[in-house]
C-alpha positions in Angstrom: 5.3 9.7 4.6 7.7 7.2 3.1 11.1 6.8 4.6 12.6 3.9 2.6 11.6 1.4 -0.1 12.4 -2.1 1.3 14.0 -4.9 -0.6 15.0 -2.9 -3.7 18.5 -1.8 -3.0 18.9 2.0 -3.3 15.8 2.9 -5.3 14.3 6.3 -4.7 10.6 5.8 -5.5 8.1 3.1 -4.6 5.6 1.6 -7.0 2.5 -0.5 -6.7 3.1 -3.6 -4.5 6.3 -2.3 -3.0 6.9 -2.6 0.8 8.0 0.7 2.4 8.9 2.0 5.8 6.6 4.9 6.6 5.7 7.3 9.4 2.2 7.7 10.7 1.2 11.4 10.0 -2.4 11.3 11.3 -4.0 8.9 13.8 -7.4 8.4 15.3 -7.3 8.8 19.1 -8.5 5.2 20.1 -6.2 3.4 17.6 -3.3 1.1 18.3 -1.1 3.3 16.0 0.2 6.5 17.4 1.4 9.6 15.5 5.1 9.6 14.5 5.3 5.8 14.7 7.4 4.0 12.1 5.5 1.2 10.4 5.7 -1.1 7.4 3.2 -0.6 4.6 2.5 -1.9 1.1 1.7 0.6 -1.7 -1.8 -0.2 -3.0 -2.4 2.7 -5.5 -0.3 5.4 -7.1 -1.0 8.5 -9.1 1.5 7.3 -11.7 -0.3 4.7 -13.8 0.8 1.2 -14.3 0.6 -0.5 -17.7 -1.2 -3.8 -17.9 -0.4 -6.4 -20.5 -3.5 -5.5 -22.6 -2.2 -2.0 -23.0 -4.5 -0.3 -20.5 -2.9 2.2 -18.1 -4.4 2.2 -14.6 -3.9 5.3 -12.3 -5.6 6.6 -9.2 -6.4 10.0 -7.8 -4.0 9.8 -4.9 -1.2 7.6 -3.5 -2.2 5.2 -0.7 -0.7 2.4 1.3 -2.0 -0.3 3.7 -0.1 -0.9 7.0 1.1 -4.5 7.3 2.8 -6.6 10.0 6.1 -8.6 9.6 4.2 -11.5 7.9 2.6 -9.2 5.3 -0.9 -9.3 6.7 -2.8 -6.1 7.1 -2.9 -4.7 10.7 -6.4 -3.2 10.2 -9.7 -4.8 9.4 -11.0 -2.3 6.9 -9.6 -0.7 3.7 -11.2 2.4 2.2 -11.1 3.0 -1.5 -10.1 0.8 -4.5 -6.9 -1.2 -4.9 -5.2 -2.5 -8.0 -5.7 -6.1 -9.2 -1.9 -6.5 -9.5 -1.6 -6.8 -5.7 -2.9 -10.4 -6.0 0.2 -11.2 -8.1 2.5 -9.8 -5.4 1.0 -12.2 -2.8 -1.1 -9.6 -1.0 -4.4 -11.5 -1.4 -5.6 -10.6 2.1 -5.3 -6.9 1.3 -7.3 -7.5 -1.9 -10.0 -9.4 -0.1 -10.5 -6.5 2.4 -10.8 -3.9 -0.3 -14.3 -2.7 -1.3 -13.4 -2.4 -5.0 -10.6 -4.0 -7.1 -9.7 -2.3 -10.3 
């Protein structure tokens, strides 16, 4: 669950590539993250489509984020599901390289 959008002033909603403060709602028992922990994450796909310069609109079935550390590197070693190509433009190349599919 998103608490705050970082680095954007007083904006209400996060878009693709935005860094957010979030709360962990579900956690696997043997994981370093615990439930109700506050973490930083980057939004990798949203239901609201983003418009590319060629006119195509890319949207996903659900909203998703990847948990990152202070340097912007992912804390995990696997990413499930596709991510948008625009993340490479926002300097999240490591997140894009871990993803199984880039749209």
